C-alpha positions as CSV (number, residue, x, y, z in Angstrom):
1,M,-1.4,9.7,-16.5
2,E,-5.4,10.1,-15.6
3,N,-5.0,6.7,-14.5
4,G,-2.6,6.9,-12.6
5,F,0.5,5.1,-14.1
6,D,3.5,7.0,-13.8
7,T,5.7,5.0,-15.8
8,I,5.8,5.4,-19.9
9,V,7.8,3.9,-22.5
10,L,8.1,5.9,-25.7
11,D,9.7,5.9,-28.7
12,R,12.3,7.9,-29.4
13,K,10.4,10.5,-31.8
14,D,7.8,10.4,-29.4
15,S,9.8,12.8,-26.9
16,A,7.5,15.7,-27.1
17,F,4.7,13.8,-25.3
18,T,7.3,14.7,-21.9
19,K,5.8,17.9,-22.4
20,L,1.8,17.1,-21.1
21,G,3.1,16.0,-17.9
22,R,6.1,14.8,-15.5
23,F,6.1,11.2,-15.1
24,R,9.1,7.9,-15.4
25,A,9.9,8.2,-19.2
26,L,11.5,5.2,-20.8
27,T,12.9,4.8,-24.4
28,L,12.2,2.6,-27.1
29,S,15.2,1.9,-29.8
30,G,14.8,-1.3,-31.7
31,K,14.6,-4.3,-28.9
32,E,16.1,-2.2,-26.4
33,I,14.4,-0.1,-23.5
34,S,16.7,2.2,-21.4
35,E,15.9,5.5,-19.2
36,D,18.7,8.4,-19.4
37,G,20.9,6.1,-21.4
38,E,20.9,3.2,-19.1
39,P,19.8,-0.4,-20.4
40,V,16.4,-1.1,-18.7
41,G,15.9,-4.1,-20.5
42,R,15.6,-6.0,-24.0
43,I,12.6,-7.1,-25.7
44,V,12.4,-10.9,-26.5
45,E,10.1,-12.3,-29.1
46,I,8.8,-15.7,-28.2
47,T,7.8,-18.0,-31.2
48,K,9.7,-21.2,-30.1
49,K,11.9,-23.4,-27.6
50,E,15.0,-21.2,-28.9
51,D,13.7,-18.3,-27.9
52,E,12.9,-19.1,-24.4
53,L,16.3,-20.2,-24.0
54,K,17.6,-17.2,-25.0
55,A,15.8,-15.5,-22.5
56,K,17.5,-17.6,-19.5
57,R,21.0,-17.4,-21.1
58,L,19.9,-13.2,-20.6
59,A,18.8,-13.8,-16.8
60,E,21.7,-15.8,-16.4
61,K,23.9,-13.1,-17.2
62,G,21.5,-10.8,-15.3
63,E,20.1,-8.7,-18.0
64,S,16.2,-8.0,-17.4
65,V,14.0,-9.1,-20.2
66,I,10.7,-7.7,-21.7
67,I,9.2,-11.0,-22.8
68,S,6.8,-10.4,-25.9
69,A,4.7,-12.9,-27.7
70,K,1.4,-13.5,-30.5
71,D,0.0,-16.2,-28.7
72,W,0.5,-16.4,-24.9
73,K,-2.2,-19.6,-25.1
74,V,1.4,-21.5,-25.9
75,I,4.1,-20.0,-23.9
76,P,5.1,-22.0,-21.3
77,L,4.8,-19.0,-19.0
78,E,5.8,-21.0,-15.7
79,N,8.9,-22.0,-17.3
80,L,9.9,-18.3,-18.0
81,I,9.2,-17.6,-14.2
82,V,11.5,-20.5,-12.9
83,H,14.2,-19.4,-15.2
84,F,14.4,-15.9,-13.9
85,R,14.4,-17.0,-10.2
86,G,17.6,-16.6,-8.0
87,T,18.7,-14.1,-10.8
88,E,19.3,-10.8,-10.7
89,A,17.1,-10.1,-13.6
90,K,13.4,-8.8,-13.9
91,L,11.4,-10.8,-15.7
92,F,8.9,-8.6,-17.6
93,M,5.7,-9.2,-20.0
94,M,4.3,-7.1,-22.5
95,A,0.4,-7.2,-22.6
96,R,-2.3,-6.3,-24.9
97,T,-5.3,-6.4,-22.0
98,A,-6.1,-5.9,-18.4
99,E,-7.0,-9.6,-18.5
100,E,-3.3,-10.5,-19.8
101,V,-2.0,-8.4,-16.9
102,K,-3.5,-10.4,-14.0
103,L,-2.5,-13.6,-15.7
104,F,1.1,-12.5,-15.7
105,F,1.2,-11.4,-12.0
106,E,-1.3,-14.6,-10.8
107,T,1.0,-17.3,-12.4
108,M,2.7,-19.8,-10.4
109,E,1.6,-17.1,-7.5
110,H,5.2,-15.5,-7.8
111,G,4.1,-14.2,-11.2
112,A,6.6,-11.6,-13.3
113,D,8.6,-8.5,-11.7
114,G,6.3,-6.2,-14.3
115,V,4.2,-5.8,-17.3
116,I,4.0,-3.5,-19.7
117,L,0.6,-2.7,-21.2
118,I,0.6,-1.8,-25.1
119,P,-3.6,-1.5,-24.6
120,S,-5.3,-2.8,-27.7
121,Q,-8.0,-0.2,-26.5
122,S,-7.5,3.1,-24.5
123,D,-10.6,1.1,-22.0
124,E,-8.1,-1.3,-21.0
125,L,-6.2,1.6,-18.8
126,T,-9.0,1.8,-16.9
127,K,-9.9,-1.9,-16.7
128,L,-6.3,-2.0,-15.3
129,R,-6.4,0.7,-12.7
130,K,-9.8,-0.8,-11.3
131,M,-8.5,-4.2,-11.2
132,I,-5.6,-3.2,-9.4
133,E,-7.7,-1.1,-7.0
134,A,-10.4,-4.2,-6.2
135,K,-6.9,-6.8,-5.9
136,A,-5.6,-4.5,-2.9
137,P,-5.4,-6.6,0.0
138,K,-7.4,-7.1,2.8
139,L,-6.5,-7.5,6.5
140,E,-7.5,-9.7,9.2
141,L,-9.0,-7.5,12.0
142,R,-9.9,-8.5,15.6
143,E,-12.1,-6.9,18.3
144,G,-10.7,-6.4,21.7
145,K,-12.0,-5.5,24.8
146,I,-10.7,-2.0,26.3
147,V,-10.1,-2.7,30.3
148,V,-8.3,1.1,30.4
149,L,-9.0,4.5,29.1
150,R,-6.9,7.1,31.4
151,Q,-6.9,10.8,30.4
152,L,-2.6,11.4,30.2
153,G,-1.5,15.5,30.0
154,L,-0.2,17.0,26.9
155,G,1.5,15.5,24.2
156,D,2.4,16.0,20.3
157,R,0.1,14.5,18.2
158,V,-0.5,13.8,14.3
159,C,-3.1,15.0,12.1
160,I,-2.5,13.1,8.8
161,D,-4.8,15.2,5.9
162,T,-4.5,12.7,2.9
163,C,-5.0,13.8,-0.9
164,S,-8.2,11.1,-1.1
165,V,-11.6,12.1,0.1
166,L,-12.3,8.8,3.1
167,R,-15.6,7.0,3.8
168,I,-17.3,6.7,6.7
169,G,-15.9,3.3,7.9
170,E,-12.3,4.1,6.9
171,G,-9.0,5.0,9.0
172,M,-5.7,4.1,10.0
173,L,-3.7,1.7,11.6
174,I,-2.3,3.4,14.7
175,G,-0.6,1.6,17.9
176,N,1.9,1.9,21.0
177,Q,3.2,-2.0,19.7
178,S,4.4,-2.9,15.8
179,S,1.9,-6.2,17.1
180,C,-0.9,-4.4,17.7
181,M,-2.6,-2.0,15.8
182,F,-6.3,0.0,16.4
183,L,-8.3,1.4,13.7
184,I,-8.6,5.2,14.3
185,H,-11.2,6.4,12.3
186,S,-11.0,9.4,10.0
187,E,-12.9,12.8,10.3
188,T,-15.5,12.2,7.9
189,L,-18.5,12.6,10.5
190,E,-19.7,16.4,11.6
191,S,-19.8,17.0,15.7
192,E,-21.9,20.0,17.0
193,Y,-18.6,21.2,18.1
194,A,-16.6,20.8,14.3
195,A,-17.4,20.4,10.7
196,S,-16.4,16.7,8.9
197,R,-12.6,16.9,7.8
198,P,-13.2,14.2,5.4
199,F,-9.4,13.8,4.1
200,R,-8.1,13.8,7.9
201,V,-7.1,11.2,10.0
202,N,-6.3,13.0,13.8
203,A,-3.9,9.5,14.3
204,G,-2.1,9.8,17.6
205,P,1.2,10.9,19.6
206,V,4.9,11.0,17.4
207,H,6.3,7.9,18.5
208,A,3.2,6.0,17.3
209,Y,3.1,3.5,14.8
210,I,1.4,3.5,11.6
211,L,0.9,0.5,9.1
212,M,2.3,1.3,5.7
213,P,0.8,0.4,2.6
214,D,3.7,-2.4,2.1
215,G,3.2,-4.1,5.2
216,T,6.4,-2.4,7.5
217,T,5.8,0.3,9.6
218,R,6.5,3.9,10.3
219,Y,6.8,6.3,13.2
220,L,4.0,9.1,12.7
221,S,6.7,11.7,13.1
222,E,8.4,10.8,9.9
223,L,5.6,11.0,7.5
224,S,5.8,13.8,5.2
225,G,3.6,15.3,2.1
226,G,4.4,13.4,-0.9
227,E,4.2,9.8,0.8
228,E,1.7,6.9,0.2
229,V,-0.4,5.4,3.3
230,L,-2.5,2.4,4.0
231,V,-6.2,3.3,4.6
232,V,-8.5,0.2,6.2
233,D,-11.8,0.3,6.6
234,S,-14.0,-2.2,9.5
235,E,-14.0,-4.9,7.3
236,G,-10.2,-5.3,6.6
237,H,-10.2,-3.9,2.8
238,T,-7.3,-1.5,1.8
239,R,-6.7,0.9,-0.4
240,K,-3.9,3.7,-0.7
241,A,-3.6,7.8,-0.1
242,I,-1.4,10.5,-0.6
243,V,-0.6,12.5,2.2
244,G,-1.1,16.0,1.2
245,R,0.7,16.9,5.0
246,T,1.1,16.3,8.4
247,K,0.0,18.5,11.1
248,V,1.8,18.3,14.7
249,E,-0.2,20.5,17.7
250,R,0.2,20.0,21.1
251,R,-3.0,18.2,22.6
252,P,-4.4,17.0,25.3
253,L,-3.9,12.8,25.6
254,L,-6.0,9.7,26.5
255,L,-4.7,6.2,26.7
256,I,-6.8,3.2,25.9
257,E,-5.5,-0.4,27.1
258,A,-7.4,-3.4,24.7
259,E,-7.2,-7.1,25.8
260,V,-7.3,-9.8,23.2
261,D,-7.0,-13.5,24.0
262,G,-5.3,-12.5,27.5
263,R,-2.6,-9.6,26.3
264,R,-2.9,-6.0,26.6
265,Y,-2.0,-3.8,23.7
266,S,-2.3,0.2,23.9
267,T,-2.7,3.5,21.3
268,I,-2.6,6.6,22.4
269,V,-5.1,9.2,20.9
270,Q,-6.0,12.9,21.2
271,N,-9.1,13.0,24.2
272,A,-11.0,15.0,21.9
273,E,-14.8,14.5,20.9
274,T,-13.6,14.5,17.2
275,I,-11.4,11.1,17.7
276,R,-13.2,8.3,16.9
277,V,-12.7,4.7,16.9
278,Y,-14.9,1.5,15.6
279,S,-16.5,-0.4,18.5
280,K,-19.5,-2.6,18.6
281,G,-20.1,-2.6,14.9
282,K,-20.1,1.3,14.8
283,V,-18.4,4.8,14.6
284,V,-18.1,5.9,18.2
285,S,-16.5,8.9,19.6
286,V,-13.4,7.8,22.2
287,S,-15.1,10.5,24.5
288,K,-18.0,8.5,24.8
289,L,-15.9,4.6,24.7
290,K,-16.5,2.7,28.2
291,T,-14.0,0.2,29.9
292,G,-15.8,-3.2,28.4
293,D,-16.3,-1.9,25.3
294,S,-15.0,-3.2,22.0
295,I,-12.8,-1.5,19.7
296,L,-11.3,-2.8,16.1
297,M,-7.6,-3.7,16.1
298,R,-5.3,-5.7,13.7
299,L,-2.4,-8.4,15.6
300,E,1.0,-10.0,14.5
301,K,3.0,-12.4,15.5
302,G,6.8,-11.2,15.8
303,G,8.3,-7.5,15.7
304,R,9.9,-4.9,13.7
305,H,13.1,-4.0,12.7
306,F,13.2,-0.5,11.6
307,G,9.8,-0.9,10.4
308,M,10.3,-4.4,8.7
309,Y,8.4,-7.4,10.1
310,V,11.3,-9.7,12.0
311,E,10.4,-13.3,13.5
312,E,11.8,-12.6,17.1
313,S,10.6,-12.3,20.6
314,I,10.1,-8.7,20.9
315,Q,8.0,-6.8,24.3
316,E,6.5,-3.4,23.8
317,R,4.7,-2.1,26.3
């Protein structure tokens, strides 16, 4: 739990562990794993070809399987993955080291649906957590040229306060169009007017999109405490953060329009010195931006329907 894993498999006699904290508890009984009495999956020990075929038959019936083997070097992992494709069953692997977990998720690109880790040593949990964080996807960011800076009237804008301390260079991707989002920097830097709020991103108005960890978009007005958001730095590295709260307040707004490859995109931010973006390789307050300055952005083709990517022609202005 201290390493961030909140689904734990317990033997029936170990139910007292539930007193240590709140987590999703699965129960192992013989070769079956269940949750609240409902079967989750069946363990299949693979030592020979017949065991592989048994797992295949279970997959064809729609039963999820947890594969266990003493020597993964002799197990045709690619075959197992193929057997489960196109079925409603899930393929889980039983691992004992963080390196085995890495192998199971990377085999044939698709990998296993999940892994149950029985760590050979307690530090394997820490290794796995670091490995997961290191493999967070990296996004491609582009520089656009600012062509319009226009003061607007008052509007409802959203501050996202996270449960993490954000670093200089980190922020969130926000925009008026789902095809282009701007890197809005966190309030990690102090100013002569306000102390730093290193957990906060003053993101934009309630209608704006934010890019989420699963690649979908949400409206800023939809976010609430307990959800995960995507944190992005100026190099495109990403990580997740938990929302502690959101604050909606009426504030003066500023329109920013930028051009990339002959197309214009826009976002709206609070018109204040403490709101910053990434421009010319450094963090810059929006109060100091000028037309012609660069600004860091994330571009996508296609559009969004209920926040999910779709390959169709959609124009948002």
